[in-house]
PQR file with spaces between the fields and no chain letter, atoms N, CA, C, O and H, PARSE charges and radii, in Angstrom:
ATOM       1  N    MET     1    -172.874   12.603 -151.389 -0.4000 1.5000
ATOM       2  CA   MET     1    -173.932   12.048 -152.217 -0.0000 2.0000
ATOM       3  C    MET     1    -174.017   10.594 -151.871  0.5500 1.7000
ATOM       4  O    MET     1    -173.012    9.933 -151.610 -0.5500 1.4000
ATOM       5  N    SER     2    -175.233   10.106 -151.872 -0.4000 1.5000
ATOM       6  CA   SER     2    -175.472    8.683 -151.536 -0.0000 2.0000
ATOM       7  C    SER     2    -175.170    7.792 -152.741  0.5500 1.7000
ATOM       8  O    SER     2    -175.128    8.251 -153.882 -0.5500 1.4000
ATOM       9  H    SER     2    -176.049   10.644 -152.084  0.4000 1.0000
ATOM      10  N    LYS     3    -174.970    6.557 -152.465 -0.4000 1.5000
ATOM      11  CA   LYS     3    -174.723    5.568 -153.489 -0.0000 2.0000
ATOM      12  C    LYS     3    -175.856    4.632 -153.644  0.5500 1.7000
ATOM      13  O    LYS     3    -176.642    4.458 -152.712 -0.5500 1.4000
ATOM      14  H    LYS     3    -175.005    6.184 -151.538  0.4000 1.0000
ATOM      15  N    VAL     4    -175.986    3.994 -154.823 -0.4000 1.5000
ATOM      16  CA   VAL     4    -177.089    3.024 -154.980 -0.0000 2.0000
ATOM      17  C    VAL     4    -176.444    1.746 -155.557  0.5500 1.7000
ATOM      18  O    VAL     4    -175.481    1.794 -156.322 -0.5500 1.4000
ATOM      19  H    VAL     4    -175.348    4.135 -155.580  0.4000 1.0000
ATOM      20  N    LYS     5    -177.020    0.618 -155.154 -0.4000 1.5000
ATOM      21  CA   LYS     5    -176.568   -0.654 -155.640 -0.0000 2.0000
ATOM      22  C    LYS     5    -177.643   -1.167 -156.572  0.5500 1.7000
ATOM      23  O    LYS     5    -178.792   -1.341 -156.169 -0.5500 1.4000
ATOM      24  H    LYS     5    -177.802    0.579 -154.532  0.4000 1.0000
ATOM      25  N    ILE     6    -177.267   -1.412 -157.837 -0.4000 1.5000
ATOM      26  CA   ILE     6    -178.187   -1.870 -158.867 -0.0000 2.0000
ATOM      27  C    ILE     6    -177.955   -3.296 -159.284  0.5500 1.7000
ATOM      28  O    ILE     6    -176.845   -3.643 -159.688 -0.5500 1.4000
ATOM      29  H    ILE     6    -176.333   -1.271 -158.165  0.4000 1.0000
ATOM      30  N    THR     7    -178.963   -4.135 -159.201 -0.4000 1.5000
ATOM      31  CA   THR     7    -178.850   -5.493 -159.635 -0.0000 2.0000
ATOM      32  C    THR     7    -179.758   -5.846 -160.782  0.5500 1.7000
ATOM      33  O    THR     7    -180.940   -5.505 -160.729 -0.5500 1.4000
ATOM      34  H    THR     7    -179.864   -3.854 -158.873  0.4000 1.0000
ATOM      35  N    GLN     8    -179.286   -6.506 -161.812 -0.4000 1.5000
ATOM      36  CA   GLN     8    -180.117   -6.936 -162.891 -0.0000 2.0000
ATOM      37  C    GLN     8    -180.829   -8.206 -162.536  0.5500 1.7000
ATOM      38  O    GLN     8    -180.182   -9.216 -162.258 -0.5500 1.4000
ATOM      39  H    GLN     8    -178.326   -6.784 -161.855  0.4000 1.0000
ATOM      40  N    VAL     9    -182.153   -8.192 -162.535 -0.4000 1.5000
ATOM      41  CA   VAL     9    -182.873   -9.357 -162.106 -0.0000 2.0000
ATOM      42  C    VAL     9    -183.741  -10.020 -163.259  0.5500 1.7000
ATOM      43  O    VAL     9    -184.245  -11.134 -163.119 -0.5500 1.4000
ATOM      44  H    VAL     9    -182.679   -7.372 -162.761  0.4000 1.0000
ATOM      45  N    ARG    10    -183.866   -9.312 -164.319 -0.4000 1.5000
ATOM      46  CA   ARG    10    -184.566   -9.862 -165.526 -0.0000 2.0000
ATOM      47  C    ARG    10    -183.696   -9.734 -166.740  0.5500 1.7000
ATOM      48  O    ARG    10    -182.851   -8.840 -166.782 -0.5500 1.4000
ATOM      49  H    ARG    10    -183.456   -8.407 -164.432  0.4000 1.0000
ATOM      50  N    SER    11    -183.854  -10.563 -167.714 -0.4000 1.5000
ATOM      51  CA   SER    11    -183.102  -10.590 -168.962 -0.0000 2.0000
ATOM      52  C    SER    11    -183.420   -9.425 -169.816  0.5500 1.7000
ATOM      53  O    SER    11    -184.509   -8.854 -169.760 -0.5500 1.4000
ATOM      54  H    SER    11    -184.541  -11.289 -167.680  0.4000 1.0000
ATOM      55  N    ALA    12    -182.405   -9.059 -170.649 -0.4000 1.5000
ATOM      56  CA   ALA    12    -182.654   -8.042 -171.696 -0.0000 2.0000
ATOM      57  C    ALA    12    -183.052   -8.608 -173.010  0.5500 1.7000
ATOM      58  O    ALA    12    -183.188   -7.854 -173.974 -0.5500 1.4000
ATOM      59  H    ALA    12    -181.520   -9.522 -170.694  0.4000 1.0000
ATOM      60  N    ILE    13    -183.256   -9.937 -173.114 -0.4000 1.5000
ATOM      61  CA   ILE    13    -183.661  -10.563 -174.311 -0.0000 2.0000
ATOM      62  C    ILE    13    -185.051  -10.065 -174.674  0.5500 1.7000
ATOM      63  O    ILE    13    -185.871   -9.917 -173.768 -0.5500 1.4000
ATOM      64  H    ILE    13    -183.146  -10.549 -172.331  0.4000 1.0000
ATOM      65  N    ASN    14    -185.361   -9.807 -175.890 -0.4000 1.5000
ATOM      66  CA   ASN    14    -186.597   -9.297 -176.406 -0.0000 2.0000
ATOM      67  C    ASN    14    -187.077   -7.941 -175.852  0.5500 1.7000
ATOM      68  O    ASN    14    -188.270   -7.640 -175.801 -0.5500 1.4000
ATOM      69  H    ASN    14    -184.695   -9.927 -176.626  0.4000 1.0000
ATOM      70  N    ARG    15    -186.052   -7.127 -175.432 -0.4000 1.5000
ATOM      71  CA   ARG    15    -186.308   -5.766 -174.960 -0.0000 2.0000
ATOM      72  C    ARG    15    -185.901   -4.842 -176.078  0.5500 1.7000
ATOM      73  O    ARG    15    -185.082   -5.220 -176.916 -0.5500 1.4000
ATOM      74  H    ARG    15    -185.083   -7.371 -175.474  0.4000 1.0000
ATOM      75  N    PRO    16    -186.470   -3.589 -176.122 -0.5600 1.5000
ATOM      76  CA   PRO    16    -186.079   -2.605 -177.068  0.2800 2.0000
ATOM      77  C    PRO    16    -184.570   -2.236 -176.933  0.5500 1.7000
ATOM      78  O    PRO    16    -184.007   -2.280 -175.839 -0.5500 1.4000
ATOM      79  N    GLY    17    -183.957   -1.881 -178.043 -0.4000 1.5000
ATOM      80  CA   GLY    17    -182.576   -1.568 -178.040 -0.0000 2.0000
ATOM      81  C    GLY    17    -182.124   -0.451 -177.056  0.5500 1.7000
ATOM      82  O    GLY    17    -180.999   -0.469 -176.556 -0.5500 1.4000
ATOM      83  H    GLY    17    -184.414   -1.844 -178.931  0.4000 1.0000
ATOM      84  N    ARG    18    -182.969    0.447 -176.815 -0.4000 1.5000
ATOM      85  CA   ARG    18    -182.725    1.575 -175.867 -0.0000 2.0000
ATOM      86  C    ARG    18    -182.529    1.043 -174.425  0.5500 1.7000
ATOM      87  O    ARG    18    -181.678    1.504 -173.665 -0.5500 1.4000
ATOM      88  H    ARG    18    -183.883    0.461 -177.221  0.4000 1.0000
ATOM      89  N    GLN    19    -183.383    0.031 -174.101 -0.4000 1.5000
ATOM      90  CA   GLN    19    -183.319   -0.559 -172.740 -0.0000 2.0000
ATOM      91  C    GLN    19    -182.036   -1.377 -172.627  0.5500 1.7000
ATOM      92  O    GLN    19    -181.414   -1.401 -171.565 -0.5500 1.4000
ATOM      93  H    GLN    19    -184.075   -0.344 -174.719  0.4000 1.0000
ATOM      94  N    LYS    20    -181.635   -2.040 -173.693 -0.4000 1.5000
ATOM      95  CA   LYS    20    -180.385   -2.827 -173.677 -0.0000 2.0000
ATOM      96  C    LYS    20    -179.190   -1.886 -173.499  0.5500 1.7000
ATOM      97  O    LYS    20    -178.291   -2.151 -172.701 -0.5500 1.4000
ATOM      98  H    LYS    20    -182.140   -2.020 -174.556  0.4000 1.0000
ATOM      99  N    LYS    21    -179.195   -0.773 -174.263 -0.4000 1.5000
ATOM     100  CA   LYS    21    -178.076    0.155 -174.203 -0.0000 2.0000
ATOM     101  C    LYS    21    -178.065    0.856 -172.824  0.5500 1.7000
ATOM     102  O    LYS    21    -176.995    1.211 -172.331 -0.5500 1.4000
ATOM     103  H    LYS    21    -179.925   -0.557 -174.912  0.4000 1.0000
ATOM     104  N    THR    22    -179.209    1.051 -172.218 -0.4000 1.5000
ATOM     105  CA   THR    22    -179.208    1.719 -170.886 -0.0000 2.0000
ATOM     106  C    THR    22    -178.627    0.721 -169.846  0.5500 1.7000
ATOM     107  O    THR    22    -177.849    1.151 -168.994 -0.5500 1.4000
ATOM     108  H    THR    22    -180.079    0.762 -172.619  0.4000 1.0000
ATOM     109  N    LEU    23    -178.950   -0.514 -169.878 -0.4000 1.5000
ATOM     110  CA   LEU    23    -178.378   -1.496 -168.974 -0.0000 2.0000
ATOM     111  C    LEU    23    -176.835   -1.544 -169.212  0.5500 1.7000
ATOM     112  O    LEU    23    -176.054   -1.592 -168.262 -0.5500 1.4000
ATOM     113  H    LEU    23    -179.582   -0.862 -170.570  0.4000 1.0000
ATOM     114  N    GLU    24    -176.442   -1.529 -170.456 -0.4000 1.5000
ATOM     115  CA   GLU    24    -174.980   -1.550 -170.692 -0.0000 2.0000
ATOM     116  C    GLU    24    -174.301   -0.279 -170.162  0.5500 1.7000
ATOM     117  O    GLU    24    -173.206   -0.353 -169.605 -0.5500 1.4000
ATOM     118  H    GLU    24    -177.076   -1.489 -171.228  0.4000 1.0000
ATOM     119  N    ALA    25    -174.921    0.843 -170.326 -0.4000 1.5000
ATOM     120  CA   ALA    25    -174.466    2.122 -169.771 -0.0000 2.0000
ATOM     121  C    ALA    25    -174.308    2.081 -168.282  0.5500 1.7000
ATOM     122  O    ALA    25    -173.386    2.679 -167.727 -0.5500 1.4000
ATOM     123  H    ALA    25    -175.810    0.903 -170.778  0.4000 1.0000
ATOM     124  N    LEU    26    -175.198    1.384 -167.637 -0.4000 1.5000
ATOM     125  CA   LEU    26    -175.116    1.235 -166.202 -0.0000 2.0000
ATOM     126  C    LEU    26    -174.042    0.226 -165.755  0.5500 1.7000
ATOM     127  O    LEU    26    -173.718    0.147 -164.570 -0.5500 1.4000
ATOM     128  H    LEU    26    -175.947    0.898 -168.088  0.4000 1.0000
ATOM     129  N    GLY    27    -173.509   -0.522 -166.684 -0.4000 1.5000
ATOM     130  CA   GLY    27    -172.508   -1.497 -166.442 -0.0000 2.0000
ATOM     131  C    GLY    27    -173.021   -2.913 -166.188  0.5500 1.7000
ATOM     132  O    GLY    27    -172.303   -3.776 -165.683 -0.5500 1.4000
ATOM     133  H    GLY    27    -173.773   -0.458 -167.647  0.4000 1.0000
ATOM     134  N    LEU    28    -174.253   -3.118 -166.544 -0.4000 1.5000
ATOM     135  CA   LEU    28    -174.886   -4.470 -166.292 -0.0000 2.0000
ATOM     136  C    LEU    28    -174.880   -5.215 -167.642  0.5500 1.7000
ATOM     137  O    LEU    28    -175.426   -4.756 -168.645 -0.5500 1.4000
ATOM     138  H    LEU    28    -174.837   -2.417 -166.954  0.4000 1.0000
ATOM     139  N    ARG    29    -174.233   -6.382 -167.603 -0.4000 1.5000
ATOM     140  CA   ARG    29    -174.127   -7.238 -168.801 -0.0000 2.0000
ATOM     141  C    ARG    29    -174.661   -8.559 -168.620  0.5500 1.7000
ATOM     142  O    ARG    29    -174.981   -9.213 -169.612 -0.5500 1.4000
ATOM     143  H    ARG    29    -173.789   -6.755 -166.788  0.4000 1.0000
ATOM     144  N    LYS    30    -174.805   -9.068 -167.348 -0.4000 1.5000
ATOM     145  CA   LYS    30    -175.316  -10.402 -167.095 -0.0000 2.0000
ATOM     146  C    LYS    30    -176.404  -10.354 -165.993  0.5500 1.7000
ATOM     147  O    LYS    30    -176.554   -9.390 -165.242 -0.5500 1.4000
ATOM     148  H    LYS    30    -174.544   -8.537 -166.542  0.4000 1.0000
ATOM     149  N    MET    31    -177.125  -11.447 -165.968 -0.4000 1.5000
ATOM     150  CA   MET    31    -178.177  -11.535 -164.903 -0.0000 2.0000
ATOM     151  C    MET    31    -177.481  -11.695 -163.561  0.5500 1.7000
ATOM     152  O    MET    31    -176.418  -12.304 -163.443 -0.5500 1.4000
ATOM     153  H    MET    31    -177.004  -12.230 -166.578  0.4000 1.0000
ATOM     154  N    ASN    32    -178.136  -11.113 -162.545 -0.4000 1.5000
ATOM     155  CA   ASN    32    -177.712  -11.108 -161.143 -0.0000 2.0000
ATOM     156  C    ASN    32    -176.355  -10.337 -160.966  0.5500 1.7000
ATOM     157  O    ASN    32    -175.714  -10.474 -159.924 -0.5500 1.4000
ATOM     158  H    ASN    32    -179.000  -10.618 -162.641  0.4000 1.0000
ATOM     159  N    GLN    33    -175.935   -9.561 -161.941 -0.4000 1.5000
ATOM     160  CA   GLN    33    -174.720   -8.720 -161.801 -0.0000 2.0000
ATOM     161  C    GLN    33    -175.109   -7.504 -161.067  0.5500 1.7000
ATOM     162  O    GLN    33    -176.180   -6.946 -161.306 -0.5500 1.4000
ATOM     163  H    GLN    33    -176.455   -9.450 -162.788  0.4000 1.0000
ATOM     164  N    THR    34    -174.228   -7.045 -160.128 -0.4000 1.5000
ATOM     165  CA   THR    34    -174.463   -5.889 -159.292 -0.0000 2.0000
ATOM     166  C    THR    34    -173.425   -4.832 -159.529  0.5500 1.7000
ATOM     167  O    THR    34    -172.234   -5.133 -159.610 -0.5500 1.4000
ATOM     168  H    THR    34    -173.358   -7.499 -159.934  0.4000 1.0000
ATOM     169  N    VAL    35    -173.858   -3.593 -159.641 -0.4000 1.5000
ATOM     170  CA   VAL    35    -172.898   -2.455 -159.683 -0.0000 2.0000
ATOM     171  C    VAL    35    -173.280   -1.394 -158.705  0.5500 1.7000
ATOM     172  O    VAL    35    -174.426   -1.361 -158.256 -0.5500 1.4000
ATOM     173  H    VAL    35    -174.826   -3.348 -159.575  0.4000 1.0000
ATOM     174  N    GLU    36    -172.383   -0.537 -158.360 -0.4000 1.5000
ATOM     175  CA   GLU    36    -172.696    0.585 -157.452 -0.0000 2.0000
ATOM     176  C    GLU    36    -172.381    1.825 -158.246  0.5500 1.7000
ATOM     177  O    GLU    36    -171.422    1.870 -159.016 -0.5500 1.4000
ATOM     178  H    GLU    36    -171.452   -0.564 -158.724  0.4000 1.0000
ATOM     179  N    HIS    37    -173.231    2.861 -158.039 -0.4000 1.5000
ATOM     180  CA   HIS    37    -173.073    4.177 -158.699 -0.0000 2.0000
ATOM     181  C    HIS    37    -173.502    5.250 -157.660  0.5500 1.7000
ATOM     182  O    HIS    37    -174.240    4.983 -156.712 -0.5500 1.4000
ATOM     183  H    HIS    37    -174.011    2.824 -157.414  0.4000 1.0000
ATOM     184  N    GLU    38    -173.005    6.438 -157.897 -0.4000 1.5000
ATOM     185  CA   GLU    38    -173.424    7.576 -157.169 -0.0000 2.0000
ATOM     186  C    GLU    38    -174.903    7.883 -157.620  0.5500 1.7000
ATOM     187  O    GLU    38    -175.266    7.666 -158.775 -0.5500 1.4000
ATOM     188  H    GLU    38    -172.405    6.655 -158.667  0.4000 1.0000
ATOM     189  N    ALA    39    -175.712    8.384 -156.684 -0.4000 1.5000
ATOM     190  CA   ALA    39    -177.148    8.595 -156.990 -0.0000 2.0000
ATOM     191  C    ALA    39    -177.363    9.985 -157.642  0.5500 1.7000
ATOM     192  O    ALA    39    -177.995   10.855 -157.043 -0.5500 1.4000
ATOM     193  H    ALA    39    -175.417    8.561 -155.745  0.4000 1.0000
ATOM     194  N    THR    40    -176.871   10.176 -158.790 -0.4000 1.5000
ATOM     195  CA   THR    40    -176.957   11.426 -159.545 -0.0000 2.0000
ATOM     196  C    THR    40    -178.326   11.358 -160.271  0.5500 1.7000
ATOM     197  O    THR    40    -178.989   10.322 -160.326 -0.5500 1.4000
ATOM     198  H    THR    40    -176.358    9.470 -159.277  0.4000 1.0000
ATOM     199  N    GLU    41    -178.698   12.529 -160.819 -0.4000 1.5000
ATOM     200  CA   GLU    41    -179.968   12.636 -161.547 -0.0000 2.0000
ATOM     201  C    GLU    41    -179.912   11.788 -162.801  0.5500 1.7000
ATOM     202  O    GLU    41    -180.908   11.193 -163.212 -0.5500 1.4000
ATOM     203  H    GLU    41    -178.160   13.370 -160.774  0.4000 1.0000
ATOM     204  N    GLN    42    -178.676   11.737 -163.432 -0.4000 1.5000
ATOM     205  CA   GLN    42    -178.627   10.946 -164.728 -0.0000 2.0000
ATOM     206  C    GLN    42    -178.785    9.429 -164.418  0.5500 1.7000
ATOM     207  O    GLN    42    -179.444    8.696 -165.155 -0.5500 1.4000
ATOM     208  H    GLN    42    -177.866   12.221 -163.097  0.4000 1.0000
ATOM     209  N    ILE    43    -178.156    8.989 -163.298 -0.4000 1.5000
ATOM     210  CA   ILE    43    -178.305    7.580 -162.941 -0.0000 2.0000
ATOM     211  C    ILE    43    -179.727    7.246 -162.575  0.5500 1.7000
ATOM     212  O    ILE    43    -180.239    6.214 -163.008 -0.5500 1.4000
ATOM     213  H    ILE    43    -177.621    9.584 -162.698  0.4000 1.0000
ATOM     214  N    LYS    44    -180.386    8.079 -161.794 -0.4000 1.5000
ATOM     215  CA   LYS    44    -181.747    7.876 -161.425 -0.0000 2.0000
ATOM     216  C    LYS    44    -182.657    7.826 -162.630  0.5500 1.7000
ATOM     217  O    LYS    44    -183.603    7.040 -162.662 -0.5500 1.4000
ATOM     218  H    LYS    44    -179.970    8.917 -161.442  0.4000 1.0000
ATOM     219  N    GLY    45    -182.379    8.670 -163.639 -0.4000 1.5000
ATOM     220  CA   GLY    45    -183.203    8.572 -164.836 -0.0000 2.0000
ATOM     221  C    GLY    45    -183.011    7.256 -165.573  0.5500 1.7000
ATOM     222  O    GLY    45    -183.985    6.693 -166.072 -0.5500 1.4000
ATOM     223  H    GLY    45    -181.611    9.309 -163.612  0.4000 1.0000
ATOM     224  N    MET    46    -181.769    6.742 -165.658 -0.4000 1.5000
ATOM     225  CA   MET    46    -181.543    5.495 -166.323 -0.0000 2.0000
ATOM     226  C    MET    46    -182.214    4.346 -165.545  0.5500 1.7000
ATOM     227  O    MET    46    -182.727    3.392 -166.130 -0.5500 1.4000
ATOM     228  H    MET    46    -180.978    7.200 -165.253  0.4000 1.0000
ATOM     229  N    ILE    47    -182.193    4.469 -164.249 -0.4000 1.5000
ATOM     230  CA   ILE    47    -182.836    3.368 -163.420 -0.0000 2.0000
ATOM     231  C    ILE    47    -184.348    3.397 -163.654  0.5500 1.7000
ATOM     232  O    ILE    47    -184.983    2.342 -163.666 -0.5500 1.4000
ATOM     233  H    ILE    47    -181.776    5.244 -163.774  0.4000 1.0000
ATOM     234  N    THR    48    -184.915    4.540 -163.834 -0.4000 1.5000
ATOM     235  CA   THR    48    -186.374    4.716 -164.097 -0.0000 2.0000
ATOM     236  C    THR    48    -186.737    3.981 -165.426  0.5500 1.7000
ATOM     237  O    THR    48    -187.749    3.288 -165.533 -0.5500 1.4000
ATOM     238  H    THR    48    -184.400    5.396 -163.824  0.4000 1.0000
ATOM     239  N    LYS    49    -185.831    4.184 -166.434 -0.4000 1.5000
ATOM     240  CA   LYS    49    -186.214    3.568 -167.767 -0.0000 2.0000
ATOM     241  C    LYS    49    -186.161    2.057 -167.704  0.5500 1.7000
ATOM     242  O    LYS    49    -186.850    1.403 -168.486 -0.5500 1.4000
ATOM     243  H    LYS    49    -185.009    4.747 -166.347  0.4000 1.0000
ATOM     244  N    VAL    50    -185.330    1.431 -166.760 -0.4000 1.5000
ATOM     245  CA   VAL    50    -185.212   -0.069 -166.867 -0.0000 2.0000
ATOM     246  C    VAL    50    -185.599   -0.554 -165.421  0.5500 1.7000
ATOM     247  O    VAL    50    -185.034   -1.544 -164.955 -0.5500 1.4000
ATOM     248  H    VAL    50    -184.770    1.962 -166.124  0.4000 1.0000
ATOM     249  N    ALA    51    -186.515    0.101 -164.734 -0.4000 1.5000
ATOM     250  CA   ALA    51    -186.883   -0.297 -163.418 -0.0000 2.0000
ATOM     251  C    ALA    51    -187.533   -1.692 -163.326  0.5500 1.7000
ATOM     252  O    ALA    51    -187.471   -2.351 -162.288 -0.5500 1.4000
ATOM     253  H    ALA    51    -186.974    0.905 -165.113  0.4000 1.0000
ATOM     254  N    HIS    52    -188.165   -2.130 -164.453 -0.4000 1.5000
ATOM     255  CA   HIS    52    -188.715   -3.440 -164.499 -0.0000 2.0000
ATOM     256  C    HIS    52    -187.772   -4.613 -164.663  0.5500 1.7000
ATOM     257  O    HIS    52    -188.133   -5.785 -164.548 -0.5500 1.4000
ATOM     258  H    HIS    52    -188.215   -1.594 -165.296  0.4000 1.0000
ATOM     259  N    LEU    53    -186.496   -4.205 -164.949 -0.4000 1.5000
ATOM     260  CA   LEU    53    -185.428   -5.240 -165.169 -0.0000 2.0000
ATOM     261  C    LEU    53    -184.400   -5.320 -163.977  0.5500 1.7000
ATOM     262  O    LEU    53    -183.611   -6.261 -163.892 -0.5500 1.4000
ATOM     263  H    LEU    53    -186.203   -3.253 -165.042  0.4000 1.0000
ATOM     264  N    VAL    54    -184.440   -4.321 -163.086 -0.4000 1.5000
ATOM     265  CA   VAL    54    -183.422   -4.203 -162.087 -0.0000 2.0000
ATOM     266  C    VAL    54    -184.076   -4.022 -160.693  0.5500 1.7000
ATOM     267  O    VAL    54    -185.260   -3.695 -160.616 -0.5500 1.4000
ATOM     268  H    VAL    54    -185.081   -3.556 -163.155  0.4000 1.0000
ATOM     269  N    THR    55    -183.314   -4.233 -159.592 -0.4000 1.5000
ATOM     270  CA   THR    55    -183.656   -3.887 -158.257 -0.0000 2.0000
ATOM     271  C    THR    55    -182.592   -2.898 -157.777  0.5500 1.7000
ATOM     272  O    THR    55    -181.418   -2.974 -158.142 -0.5500 1.4000
ATOM     273  H    THR    55    -182.352   -4.499 -159.656  0.4000 1.0000
ATOM     274  N    VAL    56    -183.076   -1.940 -156.915 -0.4000 1.5000
ATOM     275  CA   VAL    56    -182.154   -0.906 -156.455 -0.0000 2.0000
ATOM     276  C    VAL    56    -182.178   -0.831 -154.897  0.5500 1.7000
ATOM     277  O    VAL    56    -183.222   -0.927 -154.254 -0.5500 1.4000
ATOM     278  H    VAL    56    -184.029   -1.879 -156.618  0.4000 1.0000
ATOM     279  N    GLU    57    -180.985   -0.658 -154.359 -0.4000 1.5000
ATOM     280  CA   GLU    57    -180.900   -0.572 -152.934 -0.0000 2.0000
ATOM     281  C    GLU    57    -180.003    0.686 -152.651  0.5500 1.7000
ATOM     282  O    GLU    57    -179.079    0.991 -153.405 -0.5500 1.4000
ATOM     283  H    GLU    57    -180.137   -0.580 -154.882  0.4000 1.0000
ATOM     284  N    GLU    58    -180.315    1.377 -151.558 -0.4000 1.5000
ATOM     285  CA   GLU    58    -179.483    2.480 -151.120 -0.0000 2.0000
ATOM     286  C    GLU    58    -178.314    1.877 -150.337  0.5500 1.7000
ATOM     287  O    GLU    58    -178.482    0.913 -149.591 -0.5500 1.4000
ATOM     288  H    GLU    58    -181.065    1.129 -150.946  0.4000 1.0000
ATOM     289  N    VAL    59    -177.119    2.464 -150.523 -0.4000 1.5000
ATOM     290  CA   VAL    59    -175.907    2.024 -149.790 -0.0000 2.0000
ATOM     291  C    VAL    59    -175.560    3.043 -148.734  0.5500 1.7000
ATOM     292  O    VAL    59    -175.498    4.232 -149.044 -0.5500 1.4000
ATOM     293  H    VAL    59    -176.982    3.247 -151.129  0.4000 1.0000
ATOM     294  N    GLN    60    -175.339    2.651 -147.544 -0.4000 1.5000
ATOM     295  CA   GLN    60    -174.911    3.623 -146.498 -0.0000 2.0000
ATOM     296  C    GLN    60    -173.448    3.976 -146.615  0.5500 1.7000
ATOM     297  O    GLN    60    -172.939    4.769 -145.822 -0.5500 1.4000
ATOM     298  H    GLN    60    -175.389    1.684 -147.292  0.4000 1.0000
């Protein structure tokens, strides 16, 4: 399974609680923080919900 690198590029301030909780579930707590996850369907769904706050890169 491939991996994805997720970086938070926009703040969670003034965002709905669900989006804040999704960022936290992904392991993102600060601006410009990067985490790596397996590209499962659950992770892809969470990325879709906060796509306007993060950037995503495929990792080889």
